[in-house]
LUMKE-919692 format. One record per residue: residue number from 1; x, y, z of N, C-alpha, C in turn; residue in one letter. Coordinates in pm, whole numbers, padded with zeros to 5 digits. Atoms other than C-alpha are relative to their C-alpha. Layout:
N
ATOM resi n.east n.north   n.up ca.east ca.north  ca.up c.east c.north   c.up resn
ATOM  NUM      X       Y      Z       X        Y      Z      X       Y      Z    A
...
# end
This chain:
278
ATOM resi n.east n.north   n.up ca.east ca.north  ca.up c.east c.north   c.up resn
ATOM    1  00141  -00002  00039   06784    07651  01875 -00073  -00119  00063    X
ATOM    2  00078   00107 -00062   06514    07450  02052 -00038  -00104 -00104    X
ATOM    3  00039   00106  00093   06432    07116  01899 -00145   00017 -00041    X
ATOM    4  00135  -00012  00054   06121    07099  01685 -00067  -00136  00003    X
ATOM    5  00074   00126 -00002   05859    06835  01742 -00026  -00048 -00143    X
ATOM    6  00030   00059  00130   05804    06596  01454 -00142   00037 -00043    X
ATOM    7  00131  -00031  00054   05517    06699  01232 -00068  -00131 -00036    X
ATOM    8  00056   00134  00017   05300    06391  01262 -00152   00000 -00009    X
ATOM    9  00145  -00008  00013   04943    06516  01217 -00036   00086 -00121    X
ATOM   10  00057  -00080  00109   04748    06638  00916 -00151   00000  00013    X
ATOM   11  00145  -00017  00002   04394    06771  00904 -00041   00036 -00142    X
ATOM   12  00048  -00024  00136   04207    06758  00574 -00150   00027  00005    X
ATOM   13  00144  -00030 -00003   03872    06942  00580 -00061  -00021 -00138    X
ATOM   14  00067   00017  00130   03640    06823  00305 -00151  -00019  00018    X
ATOM   15  00143   00011 -00027   03290    06866  00448 -00084   00104 -00075    X
ATOM   16  00073  -00102  00074   03198    07156  00220 -00100  -00059 -00099    X
ATOM   17  00109   00049  00086   02891    07127  00002  00034   00001 -00148    X
ATOM   18 -00040   00001  00142   03073    07192 -00325 -00098   00072 -00090    X
ATOM   19  00105  -00068  00077   02818    07446 -00447  00048   00050 -00135    X
ATOM   20 -00051  -00047  00130   03048    07571 -00724  00002  -00111 -00104    X
ATOM   21 -00006   00113  00092   03037    07223 -00875 -00136  -00069 -00017    X
ATOM   22  00134   00056  00022   02662    07160 -00864 -00030  -00008 -00150    X
ATOM   23  00078   00093 -00081   02477    06957 -00977  00070  -00131  00038    X
ATOM   24 -00062   00130 -00026   02731    06670 -00965  00022  -00023  00149    X
ATOM   25 -00027   00015 -00144   02804    06739 -00597 -00128  -00020  00082    X
ATOM   26  00122   00042 -00071   02440    06668 -00509  00017  -00141  00057    X
ATOM   27 -00011   00141 -00041   02544    06303 -00484  00144  -00048  00016    X
ATOM   28 -00141   00039 -00010   02925    06292 -00509  00076   00109  00075    X
ATOM   29 -00081  -00100 -00070   03145    06468 -00252  00106   00056 -00093    X
ATOM   30 -00097  -00058  00092   03374    06712 -00430  00139  -00060  00019    X
ATOM   31 -00130   00063 -00025   03674    06542 -00265  00016  -00131 -00076    X
ATOM   32 -00006   00126  00074   03584    06229 -00465 -00008   00021 -00151    X
ATOM   33 -00001  -00024  00144   03573    06396 -00806  00137  -00034 -00057    X
ATOM   34 -00125   00058  00049   03839    06253 -01035  00097   00100 -00061    X
ATOM   35 -00112  -00058  00074   04176    06386 -01143  00067  -00119 -00067    X
ATOM   36 -00036   00126  00062   04256    06124 -01402 -00086  -00109  00063    X
ATOM   37  00076   00108 -00065   04158    05802 -01225  00013   00004  00152    X
ATOM   38 -00015  -00016 -00145   04236    05933 -00874 -00094   00110  00049    X
ATOM   39  00081  -00109 -00055   03998    06133 -00654  00089   00109  00060    X
ATOM   40 -00076  -00114 -00053   04109    06475 -00531  00059  -00033  00138    X
ATOM   41 -00044   00028 -00136   04136    06348 -00172  00125  -00086  00002    X
ATOM   42 -00118   00086  00007   04399    06093 -00279  00128   00083  00006    X
ATOM   43 -00121  -00081  00008   04652    06367 -00357  00026   00073  00132    X
ATOM   44 -00018  -00067 -00129   04590    06547 -00027  00062  -00095  00102    X
ATOM   45 -00053   00098 -00094   04652    06232  00177  00143  -00038 -00037    X
ATOM   46 -00134   00041  00043   04954    06130 -00030  00102   00111  00027    X
ATOM   47 -00091  -00111 -00030   05106    06477  00015  00047  -00005  00145    X
ATOM   48 -00036   00010 -00142   05096    06434  00392  00088  -00121  00026    X
ATOM   49 -00073   00124 -00024   05219    06076  00387  00143   00009 -00053    X
ATOM   50 -00131  -00004  00065   05511    06158  00157  00105   00074  00081    X
ATOM   51 -00100  -00064 -00086   05675    06376  00424  00004  -00065  00138    X
ATOM   52 -00013   00077 -00122   05633    06116  00696 -00112   00016  00101    X
ATOM   53  00113  -00014 -00091   05301    06217  00854 -00074  -00133  00010    X
ATOM   54  00059   00132 -00022   05140    05910  01008 -00144   00006  00052    X
ATOM   55  00134  -00014 -00057   04816    06046  01159 -00077   00107 -00078    X
ATOM   56  00078  -00090  00086   04550    06201  00935 -00144   00001  00045    X
ATOM   57  00140  -00018 -00036   04212    06340  01033 -00070   00064 -00118    X
ATOM   58  00078  -00053  00112   03969    06385  00745 -00137   00041  00053    X
ATOM   59  00128  -00054 -00048   03669    06606  00822 -00102  -00014 -00111    X
ATOM   60  00102   00024  00103   03363    06489  00632 -00136   00049  00047    X
ATOM   61  00137  -00038 -00031   03000    06593  00616 -00093  -00119 -00012    X
ATOM   62  00101   00105  00009   02681    06393  00624 -00011  -00050 -00144    X
ATOM   63  00015   00057  00133   02645    06155  00330  00129  -00015 -00078    X
ATOM   64 -00129   00009  00068   03018    06141  00253  00073  -00130  00031    X
ATOM   65 -00061   00129 -00031   03077    05773  00327  00096  -00045 -00108    X
ATOM   66 -00089   00043  00108   03245    05733 -00011  00144   00042  00025    X
ATOM   67 -00136  -00043 -00035   03545    05929  00121  00062  -00103  00093    X
ATOM   68 -00048   00102 -00094   03580    05683  00408  00025  -00132 -00074    X
ATOM   69 -00011   00128  00070   03523    05386  00176  00126  -00007 -00087    X
ATOM   70 -00116  -00001  00089   03805    05495 -00055  00125  -00051  00071    X
ATOM   71 -00120   00037 -00074   04063    05437  00219 -00019  -00129  00081    X
ATOM   72  00029   00123 -00074   03903    05118  00355  00029  -00122 -00086    X
ATOM   73 -00031   00124  00073   04024    04771  00255 -00126  -00063 -00058    X
ATOM   74  00113   00061  00070   03794    04601  00003  00037  -00143 -00039    X
ATOM   75 -00042   00139  00026   03843    04221  00024 -00056  -00058 -00130    X
ATOM   76  00061   00054  00123   03603    04145 -00263  00076   00048 -00123    X
ATOM   77 -00076  -00055  00112   03785    04378 -00501  00139  -00061 -00005    X
ATOM   78 -00136   00055 -00004   04126    04253 -00388  00004  -00145 -00049    X
ATOM   79  00005   00140  00043   04025    03891 -00441 -00016  -00008 -00151    X
ATOM   80  00022  -00001  00144   03901    03967 -00793  00128   00037 -00075    X
ATOM   81 -00124  -00042  00064   04223    04149 -00883  00107  -00110  00007    X
ATOM   82 -00096   00109 -00017   04429    03861 -00745 -00030  -00114 -00097    X
ATOM   83  00040   00108  00091   04230    03603 -00946  00033   00035 -00146    X
ATOM   84 -00024  -00043  00138   04274    03811 -01262  00148   00028 -00027    X
ATOM   85 -00142  -00025  00018   04648    03848 -01207  00035   00147 -00015    X
ATOM   86 -00022  -00145  00009   04619    04228 -01181  00084   00044  00121    X
ATOM   87 -00083  -00020 -00118   04913    04249 -00943  00032   00147  00027    X
ATOM   88 -00030  -00142 -00019   04996    04616 -01001 -00120   00073  00062    X
ATOM   89  00120  -00062 -00057   04637    04722 -00935 -00025  -00046  00142    X
ATOM   90  00017   00051 -00136   04622    04499 -00629  00095   00070  00096    X
ATOM   91 -00098  -00069 -00085   04938    04657 -00490 -00045   00143  00029    X
ATOM   92  00049  -00137 -00019   04790    05002 -00544 -00114   00005  00101    X
ATOM   93  00112   00001 -00096   04471    04911 -00355  00052  -00019  00142    X
ATOM   94 -00055   00022 -00133   04675    04782 -00064  00073   00123  00053    X
ATOM   95 -00068  -00123 -00041   04884    05099 -00058 -00101   00103  00050    X
ATOM   96  00101  -00100 -00037   04574    05318 -00045 -00063  -00033  00134    X
ATOM   97  00062   00042 -00126   04427    05115  00241  00094   00012  00119    X
ATOM   98 -00099  -00002 -00108   04751    05145  00439  00088   00124 -00003    X
ATOM   99 -00078  -00124  00007   04865    05501  00371  00048   00045  00137    X
ATOM  100 -00027  -00059 -00131   04849    05607  00736 -00111  -00042  00095    X
ATOM  101  00112   00015 -00093   04634    05600  01047 -00099   00111 -00033    X
ATOM  102  00097  -00099  00047   04338    05778  00886 -00128  -00014  00081    X
ATOM  103  00125  -00003 -00075   04044    05877  01102 -00092   00107 -00059    X
ATOM  104  00099  -00089  00058   03724    06055  01009 -00083   00065  00110    X
ATOM  105  00083  -00075 -00094   03540    06326  01201 -00115   00062 -00077    X
ATOM  106  00119  -00055  00066   03187    06437  01116 -00021   00145  00040    X
ATOM  107  00038  -00140 -00020   03122    06809  01077 -00148   00009 -00039    X
ATOM  108  00143   00013  00025   02744    06812  01112 -00056   00113 -00085    X
ATOM  109  00042  -00113  00082   02704    07157  00958  00125   00060 -00064    X
ATOM  110 -00117  -00059  00068   02935    07327  00703  00031   00139  00057    X
ATOM  111 -00027  -00125 -00072   03066    07594  00943  00140   00053 -00026    X
ATOM  112 -00127  -00057  00038   03396    07660  00773  00121  -00079  00046    X
ATOM  113 -00125   00070 -00028   03758    07550  00793  00040   00017  00146    X
ATOM  114 -00036  -00022 -00139   03814    07709  01133 -00075  -00094  00093    X
ATOM  115  00080   00091 -00081   03531    07506  01283  00046  -00145 -00018    X
ATOM  116 -00050   00136  00025   03662    07187  01117  00127  -00026  00080    X
ATOM  117 -00123   00014 -00078   04002    07245  01278 -00031  -00009  00148    X
ATOM  118  00039   00000 -00141   03838    07316  01612 -00043  -00140  00045    X
ATOM  119  00046   00134 -00035   03685    06965  01604  00114  -00096  00034    X
ATOM  120 -00111   00094 -00016   04030    06807  01606  00078   00019  00129    X
ATOM  121 -00081  -00032 -00117   04159    06961  01930  00010  -00118  00098    X
ATOM  122  00001   00107 -00100   04059    06669  02151  00089  -00116 -00041    X
ATOM  123 -00085   00109  00049   04263    06432  01932  00145   00046 -00015    X
ATOM  124 -00135  -00048  00026   04563    06643  01832  00069   00051  00126    X
ATOM  125 -00056  -00047 -00126   04610    06801  02174  00103   00110 -00020    X
ATOM  126 -00103  -00103  00004   04936    06998  02207  00099  -00017 -00114    X
ATOM  127 -00093   00026  00110   05101    06866  01890 -00014   00103 -00112    X
ATOM  128  00013  -00080  00122   05184    07082  01589 -00068  -00085 -00107    X
ATOM  129  00070   00077  00104   04983    06986  01282 -00008   00082 -00128    X
ATOM  130  00017  -00065  00130   04938    07062  00915 -00147  -00003 -00039    X
ATOM  131  00134  -00002  00057   04620    07150  00729  00015   00006 -00152    X
ATOM  132  00002   00003  00147   04562    07065  00363 -00142   00022 -00046    X
ATOM  133  00130  -00019  00063   04267    07210  00175  00005  -00067 -00137    X
ATOM  134 -00019   00080  00122   04221    06951 -00100 -00045   00069 -00128    X
ATOM  135  00039  -00075  00120   04049    07195 -00337  00122   00061 -00070    X
ATOM  136 -00122  -00058  00054   04390    07358 -00379  00099  -00112 -00030    X
ATOM  137 -00086   00109  00044   04571    07088 -00575  00129   00060 -00054    X
ATOM  138 -00129  -00058  00038   04941    07166 -00607  00097  -00114 -00031    X
ATOM  139 -00100   00098  00039   05186    06949 -00799  00137   00066  00006    X
ATOM  140 -00131  -00061 -00016   05541    07026 -00689  00095  -00100  00064    X
ATOM  141 -00104   00078 -00065   05868    06875 -00575  00110   00097  00043    X
ATOM  142  00069   00064 -00111   05935    06925 -00288 -00146   00044  00007    X
ATOM  143  00141  -00035 -00002   05565    06921 -00217 -00027   00116  00095    X
ATOM  144  00032  -00124 -00070   05384    07209 -00052  00027  -00009  00150    X
ATOM  145 -00023   00013 -00144   05393    07076  00304  00149  -00004  00032    X
ATOM  146 -00144   00006 -00023   05763    07001  00276  00061   00140 -00009    X
ATOM  147 -00047  -00137  00011   05823    07359  00163 -00028   00079  00127    X
ATOM  148  00036  -00072 -00122   05639    07493  00468  00074  -00055  00121    X
ATOM  149 -00063   00062 -00116   05797    07245  00708  00144   00048  00017    X
ATOM  150 -00137  -00051 -00010   06147    07372  00625  00002   00135  00072    X
ATOM  151  00009  -00128 -00070   06035    07714  00749 -00039  -00021  00145    X
ATOM  152  00042   00027 -00137   05859    07576  01055  00116  -00048  00086    X
ATOM  153 -00112   00054 -00076   06171    07389  01163  00094   00111  00045    X
ATOM  154 -00090  -00110 -00033   06362    07718  01166 -00064   00102  00093    X
ATOM  155  00063  -00112 -00070   06107    07965  01304 -00111  -00041  00096    X
ATOM  156  00117   00045 -00076   05829    07757  01463 -00118   00095 -00024    X
ATOM  157  00118  -00082  00023   05500    07946  01511 -00094  -00064 -00102    X
ATOM  158  00089   00046  00107   05239    07920  01234  00066   00032 -00135    X
ATOM  159 -00056  -00021  00134   05337    07889  00867 -00111  -00014 -00103    X
ATOM  160  00108  -00003  00098   05110    07973  00574  00054  -00016 -00142    X
ATOM  161 -00027   00002  00142   05122    07875  00210 -00060   00125 -00065    X
ATOM  162  00042  -00125  00063   05092    08183 -00013  00010  -00011 -00152    X
ATOM  163 -00021  -00017  00143   05048    08275 -00376 -00033   00143 -00039    X
ATOM  164  00027  -00135  00051   05040    08595 -00580 -00128  -00003 -00083    X
ATOM  165  00134   00001  00057   04695    08692 -00700 -00018   00108 -00107    X
ATOM  166  00044  -00102  00094   04535    08879 -00987 -00090   00099  00075    X
ATOM  167  00085  -00100 -00064   04348    09198 -00900 -00142  -00049  00020    X
ATOM  168  00138   00049 -00005   04018    09023 -00971 -00023  -00104  00108    X
ATOM  169  00012   00105 -00101   04093    08760 -00704  00009   00053  00143    X
ATOM  170 -00030  -00054 -00134   04179    08989 -00411 -00121  -00006  00092    X
ATOM  171  00118  -00012 -00085   03824    09034 -00283 -00059  -00135  00041    X
ATOM  172  00051   00134 -00032   03773    08656 -00261  00089  -00074  00099    X
ATOM  173 -00103   00074 -00072   04080    08565 -00054  00040   00067  00131    X
ATOM  174 -00068  -00058 -00116   04260    08613  00277  00133   00056 -00047    X
ATOM  175 -00119  -00070  00053   04535    08867  00202  00094   00034  00115    X
ATOM  176 -00099  -00025 -00104   04858    08914  00396  00081   00125 -00029    X
ATOM  177 -00106  -00099  00004   05084    09206  00472  00123  -00063  00061    X
ATOM  178 -00119   00075 -00042   05444    09105  00527  00127   00082 -00016    X
ATOM  179 -00137  -00044  00022   05811    09185  00557  00074  -00114 -00067    X
ATOM  180 -00067   00108  00074   06008    08986  00300  00142  -00018  00052    X
ATOM  181 -00133   00036 -00046   06313    08811  00443  00062  -00098 -00099    X
ATOM  182 -00072   00082  00097   06568    08586  00273 -00067  -00133 -00028    X
ATOM  183  00057   00133  00017   06381    08261  00330 -00146  -00011  00040    X
ATOM  184  00141   00004 -00038   06031    08358  00437 -00060   00139 -00014    X
ATOM  185  00073  -00124 -00020   05764    08626  00447 -00041   00003  00147    X
ATOM  186  00045  -00017 -00139   05718    08747  00805 -00131   00076 -00002    X
ATOM  187  00135  -00057  00013   05345    08811  00828 -00026   00098  00114    X
ATOM  188  00034  -00099 -00103   05238    09128  01009 -00143   00054 -00012    X
ATOM  189  00139  -00044  00018   04883    09176  00878 -00075  -00104 -00079    X
ATOM  190  00087   00090  00077   04594    08962  00757 -00135   00068 -00014    X
ATOM  191  00130  -00059  00027   04275    09087  00595 -00082  -00098 -00081    X
ATOM  192  00086   00095  00070   03986    08867  00488 -00083   00071 -00106    X
ATOM  193  00079  -00047  00113   03841    08945  00143 -00011   00152 -00007    X
ATOM  194  00006  -00147  00005   03939    09313  00125 -00034   00052 -00141    X
ATOM  195  00007  -00067  00128   03854    09555 -00150  00143   00022 -00050    X
ATOM  196 -00133  -00013  00058   04147    09595 -00388  00076   00119  00058    X
ATOM  197 -00065  -00121 -00048   04220    09949 -00267  00042  -00010  00147    X
ATOM  198 -00030   00013 -00143   04233    09832  00095  00089  -00119  00032    X
ATOM  199 -00082   00120 -00022   04445    09519  00047  00144   00038  00033    X
ATOM  200 -00138  -00031 -00035   04788    09523  00214  00102  -00049 -00101    X
ATOM  201 -00088   00052  00105   04937    09332 -00081 -00088  -00073 -00101    X
ATOM  202  00071   00087  00094   04842    09110 -00373  00037  -00147  00025    X
ATOM  203 -00041   00135 -00038   04958    08798 -00188 -00104  -00061  00093    X
ATOM  204  00108   00061 -00075   04696    08559 -00055  00038  -00135  00058    X
ATOM  205 -00020   00129 -00064   04672    08249  00159 -00047  -00111 -00094    X
ATOM  206  00028   00108  00096   04679    07926 -00041 -00002  -00136  00068    X
ATOM  207  00035   00137 -00031   04532    07612  00115  00097  -00094  00069    X
ATOM  208 -00094   00085 -00074   04836    07484  00312  00045   00077  00125    X
ATOM  209 -00036  -00064 -00126   04919    07554  00675  00077  -00098  00088    X
ATOM  210 -00051   00073 -00115   05132    07436  00964 -00030   00085  00123    X
ATOM  211  00041  -00073 -00120   04996    07533  01305  00062  -00062  00125    X
ATOM  212 -00023   00045 -00136   05114    07512  01659 -00137  -00009  00069    X
ATOM  213  00129   00026 -00064   04842    07403  01901 -00065   00126  00055    X
ATOM  214  00058  -00125 -00052   04793    07762  02022 -00110   00053 -00091    X
ATOM  215  00107  -00045  00090   04571    07815  01715 -00136  -00041  00053    X
ATOM  216  00128   00044 -00056   04301    07619  01899 -00057   00105  00095    X
ATOM  217  00046  -00101 -00096   04285    07889  02167 -00063   00119 -00072    X
ATOM  218  00054  -00113  00076   04225    08157  01905 -00134  -00037 -00062    X
ATOM  219  00127   00043  00058   03953    07954  01734 -00108  -00007  00106    X
ATOM  220  00097   00013 -00109   03784    07890  02069 -00060   00134  00040    X
ATOM  221  00047  -00131 -00041   03753    08264  02129 -00100   00061 -00097    X
ATOM  222  00092  -00049  00102   03543    08308  01816 -00135  -00069  00019    X
ATOM  223  00135   00053 -00024   03167    08249  01814 -00019  -00136 -00066    X
ATOM  224  00030   00133  00053   03011    07912  01730 -00067   00005 -00137    X
ATOM  225  00048  -00009  00136   02875    08047  01403  00115  -00037 -00094    X
ATOM  226 -00107   00037  00093   03079    07990  01087  00130   00068  00038    X
ATOM  227 -00129  -00049 -00049   03442    08029  01186  00093   00019 -00119    X
ATOM  228 -00095  -00029  00105   03677    08200  00942  00141  -00014  00057    X
ATOM  229 -00133   00026 -00052   04032    08077  00991  00086   00125  00001    X
ATOM  230 -00078  -00123  00003   04175    08415  00893 -00022   00082  00126    X
ATOM  231  00027  -00073 -00125   04004    08567  01199  00087  -00053  00113    X
ATOM  232 -00083   00060 -00104   04186    08322  01426  00147   00037 -00020    X
ATOM  233 -00138  -00038  00027   04515    08401  01255  00025   00146  00036    X
ATOM  234 -00014  -00140 -00037   04459    08774  01298  00012   00016  00151    X
ATOM  235 -00007  -00003 -00145   04400    08713  01667  00134  -00051  00052    X
ATOM  236 -00128   00059 -00041   04729    08518  01682  00119   00093 -00021    X
ATOM  237 -00114  -00079  00044   04946    08792  01533  00080   00060  00115    X
ATOM  238 -00070  -00066 -00110   05029    08962  01863  00068  -00098  00094    X
ATOM  239 -00050   00100 -00095   05123    08634  02032  00093  -00104 -00063    X
ATOM  240 -00068   00110  00065   05273    08399  01775  00065   00047 -00130    X
ATOM  241 -00065  -00029  00128   05523    08428  01492 -00077  -00068 -00112    X
ATOM  242  00067   00057  00116   05348    08378  01160  00088   00025 -00123    X
ATOM  243 -00084  -00008  00119   05559    08303  00855 -00080  -00045 -00122    X
ATOM  244  00065   00043  00123   05463    08250  00494  00102  -00029 -00107    X
ATOM  245 -00084   00028  00116   05605    08116  00171 -00085  -00008 -00126    X
ATOM  246  00062   00020  00131   05505    08156 -00191  00029  -00142 -00044    X
ATOM  247 -00019   00142  00030   05449    07793 -00284  00038  -00022 -00146    X
ATOM  248 -00041   00038  00135   05634    07657 -00583 -00092  -00111 -00052    X
ATOM  249  00075   00110  00057   05457    07426 -00823 -00113   00045 -00088    X
ATOM  250  00116  -00024  00087   05150    07400 -01044 -00126  -00009  00085    X
ATOM  251  00117  -00006 -00087   04835    07509 -00861 -00128   00000 -00083    X
ATOM  252  00132   00005  00064   04478    07424 -00961 -00107   00011  00107    X
ATOM  253  00116  -00009 -00089   04159    07531 -00786 -00104  -00097 -00052    X
ATOM  254  00090   00104  00048   03960    07212 -00825 -00142   00014  00055    X
ATOM  255  00135  -00025 -00052   03659    07360 -00647 -00093   00061 -00103    X
ATOM  256  00086  -00050  00107   03528    07493 -00979  00023  -00083 -00125    X
ATOM  257 -00010   00089  00116   03464    07315 -01310  00123   00026 -00087    X
ATOM  258 -00114  -00031  00086   03734    07499 -01505  00130  -00050  00061    X
ATOM  259 -00121   00046 -00068   04003    07426 -01246  00008  -00151  00003    X
ATOM  260  00003   00146 -00004   03894    07064 -01223  00045  -00059 -00134    X
ATOM  261 -00037   00048  00134   03927    07014 -01599  00148   00025 -00027    X
ATOM  262 -00141  -00033  00022   04265    07191 -01612  00091  -00094  00079    X
ATOM  263 -00082   00088 -00084   04399    06981 -01323  00006  -00140 -00058    X
ATOM  264  00004   00135  00056   04287    06656 -01483  00081  -00008 -00128    X
ATOM  265 -00076  -00002  00124   04434    06753 -01819  00150   00003  00028    X
ATOM  266 -00142  -00009 -00036   04767    06847 -01658  00049  -00134  00053    X
ATOM  267 -00040   00129 -00058   04774    06522 -01462  00015  -00106 -00108    X
ATOM  268 -00006   00103  00103   04700    06306 -01765  00123   00017 -00090    X
ATOM  269 -00119  -00026  00082   04984    06471 -01958  00129  -00029  00075    X
ATOM  270 -00123   00010 -00081   05230    06439 -01669 -00012  -00108  00107    X
ATOM  271  00033   00094 -00108   05095    06141 -01473  00119  -00083  00046    X
ATOM  272 -00114   00084 -00040   05412    05931 -01480  00093   00076  00092    X
ATOM  273 -00088  -00082 -00082   05625    06212 -01341 -00065   00033  00134    X
ATOM  274  00070  -00036 -00123   05361    06317 -01085 -00009  -00119  00094    X
ATOM  275  00014   00117 -00085   05304    05963 -00958  00134  -00044  00058    X
ATOM  276 -00130   00029 -00056   05677    05917 -00912  00027   00088  00122    X
ATOM  277 -00021  -00094 -00111   05676    06223 -00684 -00098  -00028  00113    X
ATOM  278  00104   00022 -00100   05356    06122 -00506 -00008  -00146  00039    X
# end
């Protein structure tokens, strides 16, 4: 079997307007909304770092400087914590500022996840990379990217995180058709937001991906209007192996108020265990 390149890049798109969480997202990026005392974006970055990824590209929109600030060293805060003898808090601040080589790209208009990924081509080049949608907060061990990476190392191609959906969710998601094998779902069909009667299954794409660089070519072939990532994946089917895995763990959709509250409640009840894993 050919050797597999190290997975050393992660893309985290968070330039969306957060309309499901208005009015708070008028002034606070949804990636900075709290789960306990940590913002959502913290868990996305830590998930990547925990499997050895060293280069992270966070896609932000206009007015989202607070996301950048969160990962930037704050000498005034650090000095105050040091003077007060808050050594544990000081260590945490230093860890956050030194998670990885984190860079920020501006997505001037909210043109979708596919467009956000397209922006990273000039930096990522021919390297494989992961994508984490921070709205989909998943607490698990091994974490979601590690689950997908085990499949990528065996099959290469693109690998998608999946979950089983309720009937009422089918028309809102990208749905896959597949052949179930012992250690993966081999994807043979993708449909974006189908009617229930037309869906190839009740299994949908869930916010975690590993891509080979060929995905850039598929995205480039789509118009410059809002780019749906499922369209690029459908275009890839005839050329690239696409695998999937039902992700283990506790999943919360933090892009809506109910999911945000549930995620925070779960975290507060299990924070010690979760922080040990993250």
